[in-house]
N, C-alpha and C positions, 0 to 999 in steps of 0.2 A: 503493499500499499504506500509506504514511503517512497519506495522508487517509483511508482507510478504517478506520485505527484512531485516529482523532481526534487526530494529532499535526500539527495545522493549520499552525503556523507553520515547522515543520520541513519540511512539503511544500512550502510556498511558495518556498523556496530552490532546490529541485530543478525546479520549474516554471521558475523564471525562468532557471537553467542551461541548461535545455532549450530555451527561447526563444532564447537567445544562438546555440545551435548551428543552429536551424531556426527563423527568424523567421515563417515562412509556415506553420507548423503550428498551425491553428486550436484544437486541443483545449487546449492549454497555455492559451490565453487565455480559452476558455470555462471550465475549471475554476477560473481565478483570478477572473475576473468573479463567478462564483457565489460563491466563498469571500468576496471583499471585501464583496459586498452582504451576506452572511449575518453577517458580522462586523460590519456597520454601519460599515464603513471606507468612507464614500462619497467621500472626497477619492482615495483610491487607486482606487476603482472607476470615477469618470469619467476619472481620467487614463489609466486602462489603455483605456478605451473609446476616447478621442481616439487613443491611440497605435495601436490595432488598425484605427482607420478609414483610416489612412494605408497600411495594409498589405492589409486585405481590404476591396475596393471593393464596395459594394452588399450585403454580407453581412446577411441580414434578421436574423440574431440580435441584430446590433450595434443595429439600431433598437429592438427589443425591450428591450435592456439600457438604451439611452438612455431610453426610456419609463419603464423601471423607476427609473432614477435621479432622473427628474423626479416620479414618484409618491412617492419616498422624501423628498425635498425640498419635498412638498406643492404642486408645480406641477401641479395636476391637469388643468386644461384643455390645458397643453401636451403632457403626457403623453397625453391622448386624442387629439390631432390626430395624432400619430405613429401610434397604433393603429389609427385609423380612416382615414388617407389611402388614397385608392383603391388606389394601387400596392402600398404596403406591406400592406394588408389582403388583397388578391389573393394577394400572396407569402406572407404568413403561412398562410393556408389551404391553399396548393398547395405551398408548399417546405418547410415545417416536417415534421419528425418527429412521430409522435403525441405523443410526450413533451413536445415542446417547444410544441405546439398546445396542449396543456391548460395550459401555464405561460401562454400568451398569453392564453387564455379566463380564466384566474384573474386576471390582471393587468387585463385589461379589465372584469371584474366588479367588481374593488375601485376602479377609476377611476369608474365609473359611479355606484358608491354614494357615493363622496365628493362627486359632483357632484349628488346628488338624485336619480338616475334608477334607483329602487330596483327597480321590476319588472323592467327590462331587466337590471339586475344579478343580480337573482335568476335570470332565465332563463339568462344565461350560466354562473352557478355550476352550475345543474342540468346543462348541457350539459357543462362541464367534469367534473361527477363522472361522468357517463356515459361521458365520453372514458377518463377514468383507470380505470374498472372494466373496460373492455374491453382494457386492456393485457394481453397474453398471461400474463405473470407474476401478474397479479390474478385471473385467472377461477380459480384454485385456490381462492379465499377465498368462502365462503358464509355468508350471515347465519345461515342456521338452526343453524349449529354452536354459536355461542356463545348464541344465544336457547334452544337445547335444553339448554345447561348450566345456565342459569339457572333453567330451569323444573324440571330434576332437582333442584338445590339448594333451590327453594323447597318443592318437595313433600317434601323430606327433612327439613328443618328444621321443617317444620310437624307432621310426624308424630312426630318424636323428641323427646326431652327431655334436658337435659346430665345425665348419668349422675352426675358428681361433681362438686362444688364444692371439692374439696380444692385447695391450692394447690400448682402446679408453677413452677418457676422456670428450673431449668438453669442454662445460663450466664447471668451477670447481663447483662440486656438492659433496665434501667430507664431507660437514655438513648436508647433507640430510639424514634422517633416516624415512624408512617406518614401522609402527607397523601394522602386519597382524595377522589374528588368525579368529577361527570361531567365529561367533557372539555369544554373552555372554560368552566370554572366559576371560574377565578381560580387553579388550583393553581400555574402557573407563576409568577404574581406572588408568591404566598406563598413558593415556592421562592426567588425572587430576592431578596426581602426577608430571609429568613432566611439567605440565603448571605453578606450583607453583615456578620453578626453574627461576633465573633471567637471564639465558643466553640460553633460548629456545623460539621459536616461534612454537607453536602448531596450526596447521590449524584446521578451523572447519571441521567438517566430511562431506565433499563434494568432488564428484568425479573428482577432478582436474585432475588426471592423466587417468581416464576412459573416459573423453571428449576427449582427445588428441588421445587416444587408438581408440575410435570410428571413430573418424575423418579419422586416418590412414587407417582402414580396409575398409572405404567406397570405396575406389580405389585400395586396395591391397587384395591379397591372403594370408592366414594363412602363407604359406611357405615364404612370403616374409619378415616374422622377422629376418630371417638370412640373409638377403641380403640388408638391409637398409644401405645406405652410410653415412658416417661419417658427411656429410653435413645436411643429412636430420635429424640424430639424434640430431645435435646440434640444428636445427631448432626447433625440437619438445622439446628439454630441454629449451629452450628460451621461447617458448610458455607457457610451464608449469610454469616457473619461473615468467612470467607476468601476471599469473592469480590469484596471491595474491600478497600482500605487503612484497615482499622478503627482507630480511636483512642478509646480507652476513656475519654480525659478531655474528649470532646466529646458534644454532643447530636447524635445520628445521624439524618438526615431523609431518609427513604426517600419520594420523592414519584413515584407510579406511580398516576395517577387511577383507573384501572379495577381496581385492587387492590380496590375496594370489592365487586366481584364475588366476591373470593376472602378476604374478611374472616374468614369461618369459619375457614380455613387459617391465616390471620396470627395470629388470637386462639387457636388451639390451640396453635401453635408458640411464639408469642410471647405470652403471656397477660399479661404486665407493659408490653406496648408502649403508648404514647400514640397516640390516633387523632384526627387533625384533619380533620373533614369540610368541605370547601369547597362553598358554596352560593352560587347566583346565580339571579337568576328564571328560571324553568323555561322560559320562552319566549325570553329572551334566549340561554340555553344552546343551545338547539334551532336558531335561526337561526345562530348562530354556528358550529355544528357542521356545518350544510349549506352555509354559506358558505367553509368553510374548506377547503383543500387539504391532505388528510391523505396520508401514506404508508399504503398499505392494509394492512389485517391483517384478522382475522376479526371484530374488534369495529369497525373504522373503515368498513367495507362497509356498516354499518348506516345511515350518514349520507348516503345517496343523495339523499333528499328528506325533506320535512317528515314525511311519512307514517311512512316507516322509522325516522326519527329519534325521534319522539314515542313511538313502540312501544317501541323499545329503553330510552327514559328511563324510562317506566312500569316496564318489567321490571326494570331496574337498582334504582330505588328500592324497589320492594316487596320485592325479595331483601334489600336492605341493612336494611331496618327489622326483617325476620325475623331477620337477625344480631343487631341491638341487641338484641330481646327474648331470644332463645336464650342469647346470651352475657351479658346484662345488662352491655352495654358501655358504660363512661364514656367519653363524647367531647366534644370541643369543636367547635362549629359556628362557622365563620368565614364571615360574608356577604362578597362581592365588593362589593357596594354600600356596606357600612360601611366597608370599607378605603379606598373611594375617598373617600366623604363624611367621615369622620372617622378619618382614619389613624392618628394616635398612639394614641388611646384602643383602637381596635380591635387594633393591634399590642401594645399593652401588655397586653392581656387574653391574647393568644396567648403572648407571652413569659412571663407568669407562669404559664401552663398547663405551659411546657416549662421553668421555672425558671431562667428567664434574665432578665439585667438589660437596661433599655433602654441602646442605645448609640448616640450622635449619627450614626455612620456610617449607620444604617439610613435616615435621612431621604434620603440620598442614594443608594439602593440600585441605582439605574439606572445610577450611574457604575460601581459595581462589575461590574454586568452587561456594560458596554463593555470590560471587561478580560478577559472569558472568551475562552478560544479558541474555542469551539464551544457553541452553544446548540441542542440538539436538540430542538427544539419548534416547531410552526407559528407561535407567537407571538414568535419571536426578534426581530422588528423592534418589537414593542410595549413589551417589559420593559425595552429601552434607553432609554425615555422617562420622563419624570417622568409622575406621577399625571395621569389625563385623563379626562373624564366622557362622552365621546361614546359609550362603549360601553353605558351605562346606558339601558334602555328602547329599545334597538335595534331589537326586535321590532316595535314600533310603525309602522315605517316600511314593513313588508312585509305586504301583503294576505294572503297564501297563509299565513303564521304566524299572524295574527289569527284564521283560521278554526278553527285547532285549539285554541284556548285551553280550550275546554270539555274536551278530552282530557286536560289537565293541572290543571284547576281544584282537584283535591284537593291537589296538591303546593303550588301558589300558596298556598292557605289554610293548609296545613300549615306551611310555610316563612314565613307572616306577610307576603306580599307583596300 
């Protein structure tokens, strides 16, 4: 229960107490091993692996965790040796639950990529995606649901015009910023950098705004977005602010990438909010989405392969630019590649947009990340590292991604890549 409520350190004490009561109960070790790795506590991770090996002989998951540890320590060849050892490989495929098998495929895919076996890595990622999509709990998610929503929005905002340009503010929200972007475009990096500033409050990646949006549309039609009264808007603003520990003296950062699909709702309810659009080379975004093991929802099911992902990408950005035009939105574009290649200059531009001064602690943002109890994003093991360049032009290693370049050429040119 504590773990589910993100009280990570508190939960750890109870797992340890339970271990003392029953040293041979595997679930305790499994929970803690996952926890240590996700928190990048690699010394604790390997020490627990060693302790568990003395109790659980030939437990196949311990071989997996040992390989994962070696991967995190950049010992890729040794990590691979464990994963493709004939006996281990047979046990991985026959003994693991479907969930653990997907983790094995994911790790093997990552190791192959690091060793330069790109085509093998890509095939494994597709196999992992197929495995995850076949989980019983994921069969309820259909690509068409979010795609149909996007199409409806596109048609609506194409036909309609903004009725009034009068200013509504309601509750003061001039300190509120939404970071949006296609998944894997560097939003987590920006979140982590801004989190290290003393005058920001960066919200955990939770659907604070979407919950209010969904509640509104239970009793309204899409067209009602342009007819919401000032009183209703104010009530929704208050409900949003009350959903977290609001601090009026801080710059509030809400980082939820696919809020870009709901930008019309964002700017209707919070017209004074600032918008930061994270941009990355479209093909690097697409390959990263396909290669990442996401927790499934109606959006993430679109990352099954390069074809479904490129279609989703195009749909999202076509809608986004309709919003920009319709609401005449002032926004700041931050390129992932510029953050990597010219960190101080790009971050200074971002801070100026947010009316913040540069602080030295920003340069070591990854140290701040290490202190977090929980990082709820697939890139949890990347934001705890200093800036690195290996993710730039990643797409060039993958033949299947280069084949779809023509389908995103419009965005490549528009974003000046």
